[in-house]
Each structure stands twice: as structure tokens, then as C-alpha cells.
Phi, psi and omega in degrees: 000319177300313178298324173294321175298319177297313181296315177308305180301325181289322174302317181295320174300310175303321174300318181294320179297313180301317176298322184294318183286325181298331187290137174270118174231152189232162168265123184270126172293126171237001175064025190300332184280335179076011182253003178066008188275123178299318183285002177268119177296333184295339181282357183241147182300139183091342177060023181230338194232140176249125177312130175202134185235060175288333177269077179064219182253027165086170180271134175317121181086356187279116180284351182287357180252000186239137185237128177245135180242095187235014180232083182302150182102334177241071181278165179265138173238110186258099185259352180194169175079188185237131178248128178233137178204168186271311183221136177250125180231135179231156180151225188080180180290118187214069181292334185275357180058052177261147178310140169262328182207134176238124182249115188222052175131346183282165170254119180243113183256112181249122191294332176242249186249168172237138175220136188271333188204087184281312183271163185294332181266001183276150178225099185243140183226123181238129175247128177247111178259324176195170186103197179219139170242131178230128177257166176059038180294327180227014179207155183281344181276092192226032173291136171259110176269112175291333172203158169240289180238351180247199180264117184230138184232131177238117172265107178258102184257343184178176183084196187225129165245126187247124172253098178149172179276146172304132179216092183292350185272356177268093187299133176084000176231144185280349181211170173264007176051048183286344175268151179261157170254114187255114183289327177221175177292173179267358174213158181085165186235007189265343179304142179220098180248136183230124178236115175264103180266075186263357182178160184077188185229129168248129181251127179211161175301309183202164179255115180251128184287337190071195185260359176265147183278314179294119180194152181207129162235113182255111182259133177233283186249004186261175178234147174240120179248125191241146177288137180067185181280104188246017186301311178301320177298303179307321183296324175300314174304320178293314175302324181290337176095357179266351169251111190209180176233142174249014174294122188295123179078000181270151169227151184284132175257134169237105189244145178239134176249114180292321179301315177270352183052053182218144176250131179255134175244116180204178179232107178292156176297136176312318183300327179292318184290331175295314179298319174296321178296314178300323183289316172302315182292327179293318177297315183297315181303315178299322170298320175295000000 
């Protein structure tokens, strides 16, 4: 009887430990130092630890590898250097629509995924001006969620976002894009994702609308590059009206490069379109 009780207690303890490791916890950014610097521990809750995932994608349940931006108004400003972390989560109560993170020249390597608004009440905003953000650097769970269940906004003004693991054998591209760019989450209907692609390039395996209706991808001067031939799929999104351009005189171009096996979504300059049209007219006149 005593042995049975000991075994039962042991199993209960193991279950508690397992649940503890399974729980997802983060080091929350509070901006306490007021300098916006990622590497200053005073900017993180507890004032002692900076999220860092240098040892692969971390130990299960270890909060030291996960960064949460849930306190709007005290945003991080990454202007140089390299930042590494396991997971990036943005959101929290943000009624004033303030940036959670601004990337302006830094390299941000995220071992797994990024989500701008995981909870229904979250409002996460990220501005990408220059530099590089890469998801899935050390793990296949590499989706970039513009939103899951809350309101997420990504201002892409320049730089590069890579969704996927490095693959040097895939010639001509910096990643194999195993990760997707998802406008909303894969479950629920409260997600609201907005992506302003006004500059730079986003590389991904695929563009996913998610399960929520409110979403917007506005392309002006940036490019979206997707793995394989996605022309029909992207055209459906354009026809549905949530993938569009507000560039004056512009129209969305969807082109497929068979050599690179990649689809590019972009908006050419209106002058370029006119020149192409004049060139075609010239060829027709020459034939006549």
C-alpha cells in the first residue's frame, strides 16, 4: 500500500512538472530604462534578464527565450546589432495605437514564430523600416501572424522579413520559406490583421487569410515573394478585395518565375506600365 502511494505521488509530481514546462511564459517588456534598448535588462520585467535564444530554441518552458511586448507606449527601438529570441508576442491593451516595436537597421532572429495579437483583446503594432526579421531560424514552427485573435498591424516600410529556415541549396533566395505569412489565426473569428507593405520585401512559403473576415494587405512599393506558383490563389485574394493597392494609378502585378519557382506580388510604377504598353504597340506596328 505504501509503495502504491509513493508511486501515485511520484506520478502526480511528474504531471505537475510537465504542466509547468508546458505552460508558455514570457519575459515582458516594460521599458523601465526609457532608452528603448533590447539589451538593457532594466527594460524587462524583473530588471535582470534579457530574452536570448543563443542555445538553439531554448529549454521547454524557459521564459528566458521568449519576449512579450504587452505594455504599449514603452516600445523597443532596434536600430543596430543582432537580437535573438525564441518567440515574439505583441499586444496587450493598446487603445492609443502605439508602436510595440520599431526595427530600423537591426537583425532580429526569432527561433520560432511571431504573433502581433494573440489574444482577442490584444492590439499589437510593429513598424519595420530597415534591417532584417527572420522567423523559424532554428525551428519549423515559423509562421508570422499579423494577427491571431486580436488586432495586429504591421507597417512594412523597408528591409526584409524572412519566414522560414535557411536553405543554402535554394539558389537565389535567402530562405526556403517553410513559414507562412498569416493575416489572421487558424481558428476563431475575432482576428483583425492589417499589413501595409509600402517598402522592402517579405519572403514566405504562402500567404494565408486565416479564419477571420477583417483583414487588409495594402501593397504600394514593397514586394511579397511566395514559394511555388501562387498566381491563382493570390488572384482570389485580390478579387475578394482584402489584398489591394492604394497606390495612385497602380495595379497589383502577380508574376511567376519558373526558374526560381517563386511568385512575386508587387505594384509596378504607372510609368513602367505605360512604357511596357508603348513597347507592345511598337512591336505590333513593326509587324504590320
